[in-house]
VEXDREN-2710 file (C-alpha; in Angstrom, 1 decimal):
% VEXDREN-2710
k/r/px/py/pz
1/MET/-38.7/-77.9/-38.2
2/SER/-35.9/-79.8/-36.4
3/ARG/-35.7/-82.2/-33.9
4/VAL/-34.0/-79.6/-31.5
5/GLN/-36.8/-77.5/-31.8
6/LYS/-39.6/-80.2/-31.1
7/ASN/-37.8/-81.0/-27.8
8/GLU/-37.4/-77.2/-27.1
9/LYS/-41.3/-77.2/-27.8
10/GLU/-42.3/-79.6/-25.5
11/ASN/-40.2/-79.3/-22.9
12/ASP/-41.6/-76.0/-22.9
13/GLN/-45.3/-77.2/-22.7
14/ALA/-44.1/-79.6/-20.2
15/GLY/-42.5/-76.8/-17.7
16/GLU/-45.6/-74.8/-18.4
17/LEU/-47.9/-78.0/-17.6
18/ARG/-45.5/-78.1/-14.1
19/SER/-46.0/-74.3/-13.8
20/ARG/-49.4/-74.5/-14.0
21/MET/-50.1/-77.4/-11.9
22/GLU/-47.3/-76.0/-9.0
23/ARG/-49.5/-72.8/-8.9
24/GLN/-53.0/-74.6/-8.9
25/LYS/-51.2/-76.7/-5.4
26/ALA/-50.0/-73.3/-4.6
27/LYS/-53.3/-71.6/-4.5
28/SER/-54.8/-74.9/-2.7
29/SER/-52.1/-74.8/0.6
30/LEU/-51.6/-71.1/0.3
31/PRO/-51.4/-69.8/4.1
32/LYS/-53.4/-66.7/5.2
33/ARG/-52.7/-63.3/4.8
34/SER/-52.4/-62.3/8.3
35/LYS/-49.5/-64.7/8.3
36/VAL/-47.8/-63.2/5.2
37/HIS/-47.6/-60.1/6.7
38/GLN/-46.0/-61.9/10.2
39/ASN/-43.2/-63.8/7.7
40/LYS/-42.8/-60.4/5.7
41/LYS/-42.2/-58.8/8.9
42/LYS/-39.9/-61.2/10.6
43/LYS/-37.9/-61.8/7.7
44/SER/-37.8/-57.9/7.0
45/LYS/-36.2/-57.7/10.6
46/VAL/-34.0/-60.5/9.5
47/LYS/-32.6/-58.5/7.1
48/ILE/-32.2/-55.2/8.9
49/LYS/-30.5/-56.9/12.1
50/PHE/-28.0/-58.9/10.0
51/PRO/-26.2/-55.8/8.4
52/MET/-26.0/-53.9/11.4
53/ILE/-24.4/-56.4/13.6
54/GLN/-21.6/-56.8/10.7
55/LEU/-21.2/-53.3/10.6
56/LEU/-21.1/-52.8/14.2
57/ALA/-18.4/-56.3/14.8
58/LEU/-16.7/-54.4/12.1
59/PHE/-16.3/-50.9/13.7
60/PHE/-14.9/-52.4/17.0
61/ILE/-12.8/-54.8/15.0
62/LEU/-11.1/-51.3/13.2
63/LEU/-11.2/-49.2/15.8
64/PRO/-8.2/-50.4/18.0
65/ILE/-6.6/-50.7/15.2
66/GLY/-7.2/-47.2/14.0
67/PHE/-6.1/-46.0/17.3
68/TYR/-3.0/-47.6/17.8
69/SER/-2.1/-46.7/14.1
70/LEU/-2.5/-43.1/15.1
71/TYR/-0.4/-43.5/18.3
72/THR/2.5/-44.9/16.4
73/TYR/2.3/-42.6/13.9
74/LEU/2.9/-39.9/16.3
75/GLN/5.4/-41.6/18.4
76/HIS/7.7/-42.0/15.2
77/ARG/6.9/-38.3/14.0
78/PRO/10.0/-36.5/13.4
79/VAL/10.5/-33.6/15.3
80/GLN/10.5/-30.4/13.1
81/ASP/13.6/-27.8/14.5
82/THR/12.7/-24.3/14.3
83/LYS/15.1/-21.7/14.2
84/SER/13.8/-18.3/15.9
85/ASP/15.1/-15.2/17.2
86/GLN/14.1/-13.9/21.1
87/VAL/14.2/-10.8/21.5
88/VAL/15.7/-10.0/25.1
89/ILE/14.3/-6.7/26.6
90/ASP/16.3/-4.9/29.6
91/GLU/13.4/-2.4/31.0
92/ASN/15.7/-0.8/32.6
93/LYS/17.8/0.4/29.0
94/GLY/16.1/2.2/26.7
95/ASP/15.8/0.9/23.4
96/GLU/19.0/1.2/22.1
97/ASP/20.5/-1.3/24.7
98/LYS/17.6/-3.7/22.7
99/GLU/19.6/-6.9/21.9
100/THR/18.8/-9.7/19.7
101/ILE/20.0/-13.0/20.5
102/PRO/19.4/-16.1/17.8
103/THR/18.7/-19.0/19.7
104/THR/17.5/-23.1/18.3
105/ALA/14.1/-24.1/19.6
106/THR/14.4/-27.6/20.4
107/ALA/12.5/-30.6/22.0
108/ALA/14.1/-29.8/25.4
109/ASP/14.1/-26.5/25.0
110/LEU/9.6/-27.5/24.3
111/LYS/9.8/-30.0/27.2
112/GLU/11.7/-27.2/29.7
113/LYS/8.4/-24.5/28.4
114/LYS/6.2/-27.3/28.6
115/GLU/7.2/-28.4/32.5
116/LYS/7.3/-24.3/33.1
117/ALA/4.0/-23.7/31.6
118/SER/2.9/-26.9/33.9
119/ALA/4.3/-26.1/36.8
120/LYS/2.9/-22.1/36.5
121/ALA/-0.5/-23.9/35.8
122/GLU/0.0/-25.8/39.0
123/ALA/1.3/-22.7/41.5
124/GLU/-1.7/-20.7/40.1
125/LYS/-4.1/-23.7/40.8
126/GLU/-2.3/-24.5/44.2
127/LYS/-2.7/-20.7/44.9
128/LYS/-6.0/-20.9/43.9
129/GLU/-7.2/-23.8/45.9
130/LYS/-4.8/-22.2/49.0
131/GLU/-7.2/-18.8/48.3
132/GLU/-10.4/-20.9/48.3
133/ALA/-9.3/-22.6/51.6
134/GLU/-8.4/-19.7/53.2
135/ALA/-11.8/-18.0/52.3
136/LYS/-13.7/-21.3/53.4
137/ALA/-11.6/-20.9/56.7
138/LYS/-12.6/-17.4/56.8
139/ALA/-16.7/-18.2/56.3
140/LYS/-16.1/-21.2/58.5
141/ALA/-14.7/-18.9/61.4
142/GLU/-17.2/-15.8/60.4
143/GLU/-19.8/-18.8/60.8
144/GLU/-18.6/-20.3/63.9
145/GLU/-18.1/-16.6/65.8
146/LYS/-21.8/-16.2/64.6
147/ARG/-23.1/-19.5/66.1
148/LYS/-21.2/-18.6/69.3
149/ALA/-22.4/-15.0/69.6
150/VAL/-26.3/-16.9/68.9
151/LYS/-25.7/-18.8/71.5
152/GLU/-23.8/-16.5/74.1
153/GLU/-27.0/-14.5/73.2
154/GLN/-29.3/-17.4/74.2
155/ALA/-27.5/-18.2/77.2
156/LYS/-27.6/-14.5/78.8
157/LYS/-31.6/-14.3/77.6
158/LYS/-31.8/-17.5/79.6
159/ALA/-30.1/-16.3/82.4
160/GLU/-32.0/-12.9/82.6
161/GLU/-35.0/-15.1/81.7
162/LYS/-34.1/-17.6/85.3
163/ALA/-32.9/-14.7/87.3
164/LYS/-36.4/-12.9/86.6
165/ALA/-38.3/-15.8/87.1
166/GLN/-36.4/-16.0/90.4
167/GLN/-37.0/-12.3/91.4
168/VAL/-40.8/-13.2/90.9
169/ALA/-40.2/-16.4/92.6
170/GLU/-38.7/-14.7/95.8
171/GLU/-41.1/-12.0/95.8
172/LYS/-44.2/-14.2/95.9
173/ALA/-42.2/-16.2/98.8
174/LYS/-41.8/-12.6/100.5
175/ALA/-45.4/-12.0/100.0
176/GLN/-46.5/-15.1/100.8
177/GLN/-44.4/-15.1/104.3
178/VAL/-45.7/-11.1/104.9
179/ALA/-48.7/-12.2/104.4
180/GLU/-48.4/-15.3/107.0
181/GLU/-46.6/-13.0/109.3
182/LYS/-49.9/-11.1/109.2
183/ALA/-52.8/-13.7/109.6
184/LYS/-50.7/-15.3/112.4
185/ALA/-50.2/-11.7/113.7
186/GLN/-53.9/-10.8/113.5
187/GLN/-54.9/-14.6/114.7
188/ILE/-52.2/-14.0/117.8
189/ALA/-54.5/-10.1/118.3
190/ASP/-58.1/-12.4/117.9
191/GLU/-56.8/-14.9/120.5
192/LYS/-55.7/-11.9/122.7
193/ALA/-58.7/-10.0/122.2
194/LYS/-60.9/-13.1/123.1
195/ALA/-58.5/-14.4/125.8
196/LEU/-59.2/-10.8/127.3
197/GLN/-62.9/-11.2/126.6
198/ILE/-63.2/-14.4/128.1
199/ALA/-61.2/-12.9/131.7
200/ASP/-63.3/-9.8/131.6
201/GLU/-66.4/-11.9/131.4
202/LYS/-64.9/-14.2/133.9
203/ALA/-64.0/-11.4/136.4
204/LYS/-67.3/-10.2/135.8
205/ARG/-69.0/-13.2/136.7
206/GLU/-66.8/-14.1/139.9
207/ALA/-67.7/-10.2/140.6
208/ALA/-71.7/-11.0/140.2
209/GLU/-70.9/-14.6/141.8
210/LYS/-69.2/-12.8/144.7
211/LYS/-71.8/-9.8/145.1
212/VAL/-74.5/-12.6/145.7
213/THR/-72.8/-14.6/147.9
214/ALA/-71.8/-11.3/150.0
215/GLU/-75.9/-10.4/149.5
216/ARG/-76.7/-14.3/150.6
217/VAL/-74.1/-14.0/153.4
218/GLN/-75.6/-10.7/154.5
219/ASP/-78.9/-11.9/154.4
220/ALA/-77.7/-14.9/156.6
221/LYS/-76.0/-13.1/159.0
222/PRO/-77.9/-13.9/162.1
223/ASN/-78.7/-11.3/164.4
224/LYS/-76.5/-10.8/167.7
225/ASP/-79.0/-10.1/169.9
226/ASP/-80.9/-13.4/169.3
227/TYR/-77.9/-15.5/170.3
228/LYS/-76.0/-15.6/173.8
229/VAL/-72.5/-16.2/173.6
230/LEU/-70.7/-19.0/175.7
231/LEU/-66.7/-19.0/176.2
232/HIS/-65.2/-22.1/175.3
233/THR/-61.2/-22.4/176.3
234/VAL/-59.5/-25.1/173.5
235/GLN/-58.2/-28.2/174.7
236/GLY/-55.7/-29.9/173.2
237/GLU/-56.7/-32.1/170.3
238/GLU/-60.0/-30.4/170.3
239/THR/-61.1/-28.9/166.4
240/LEU/-64.1/-26.5/165.4
241/PHE/-65.8/-30.4/164.5
242/ARG/-65.6/-31.5/168.1
243/ILE/-66.9/-28.4/169.5
244/SER/-69.5/-28.0/167.4
245/MET/-70.7/-31.4/167.8
246/ASN/-70.3/-30.8/171.5
247/TYR/-72.2/-27.9/171.4
248/TYR/-74.7/-28.0/168.3
249/LYS/-74.9/-31.7/168.0
250/SER/-73.8/-31.4/164.4
251/GLN/-71.1/-29.7/162.3
252/GLU/-73.5/-26.9/161.1
253/GLY/-72.0/-24.8/164.1
254/ILE/-68.7/-24.4/162.6
255/ALA/-70.0/-21.6/160.4
256/LEU/-71.2/-19.9/163.2
257/ILE/-67.9/-20.2/165.3
258/ARG/-66.0/-19.3/162.6
259/GLU/-68.0/-16.1/161.6
260/TRP/-68.3/-15.2/165.3
261/ASN/-64.3/-15.4/166.3
262/GLY/-63.3/-14.0/162.4
263/LEU/-61.6/-17.2/161.4
264/ASN/-60.5/-17.9/158.2
265/GLY/-59.7/-21.6/158.7
266/ASN/-60.4/-24.6/160.6
267/GLU/-57.1/-24.2/162.6
268/ILE/-56.9/-23.6/166.1
269/SER/-54.9/-23.8/168.8
270/LYS/-54.5/-24.9/172.6
271/GLY/-55.6/-22.2/174.8
272/GLN/-58.0/-20.1/172.8
273/VAL/-60.9/-18.6/173.5
274/LEU/-64.1/-19.2/171.5
275/LYS/-67.1/-17.3/171.3
276/ILE/-69.4/-20.1/171.0
277/PRO/-73.2/-18.3/170.0
278/ILE/-76.4/-20.2/171.5
279/LYS/-79.7/-19.8/169.8
280/LYS/-82.2/-17.8/173.2
END
């Protein structure tokens, strides 16, 4: 066995010993299984995240370059001249008058066609917008007219209800006035009837009183055969009271003098001759 081979064998043995020692150390200082799994997950996440970020960065870098290249290509693309024959047909003439006119389509023609198409599309768009605006205006006018009709109908209904309520109030007021007038007339009639009844009762009472007074006077009227009559001529400043005091010594004779002479009051005149009744 050569020396080199010996050295290699020794090195292999030393390496094997070192590896065994390292494995033992690793076994003694091994972490928990849960930590190992967590570390694996973190490593896998890191491995996944970084390639995605690189791809996205590369995509955002290449995107504007690609757009710029495409724009440059389209701008500098050569215009192809195409020759075509346009057939002009006069509708007023027959098939015999058809004529084929050769024309050359240039970029200006294409641009003009494009502008015409754009103008036509714009005109159609404006026409459509105008029709839509007219339809909206018409719908708005119809809605306004409908709203106005509803408003007028409501106002008419409200006016009718107001007129009806006013009529009912007037009829009620009129009926109340008629009832008040009737009650007032009835009250006046009752008052008149009561007044007539009171007057009738008063007249009856006065008649009864007069009758009683007449009967009393008749009963109290003296018999002329029991009296003798003296004639007295009234002197100046004489009164019935003085004459009564002279003949009867009291004023009770005034009634007898008045009765016998038919006097209604106490008025007498100078030179008047009075009958003076004196009891026998």
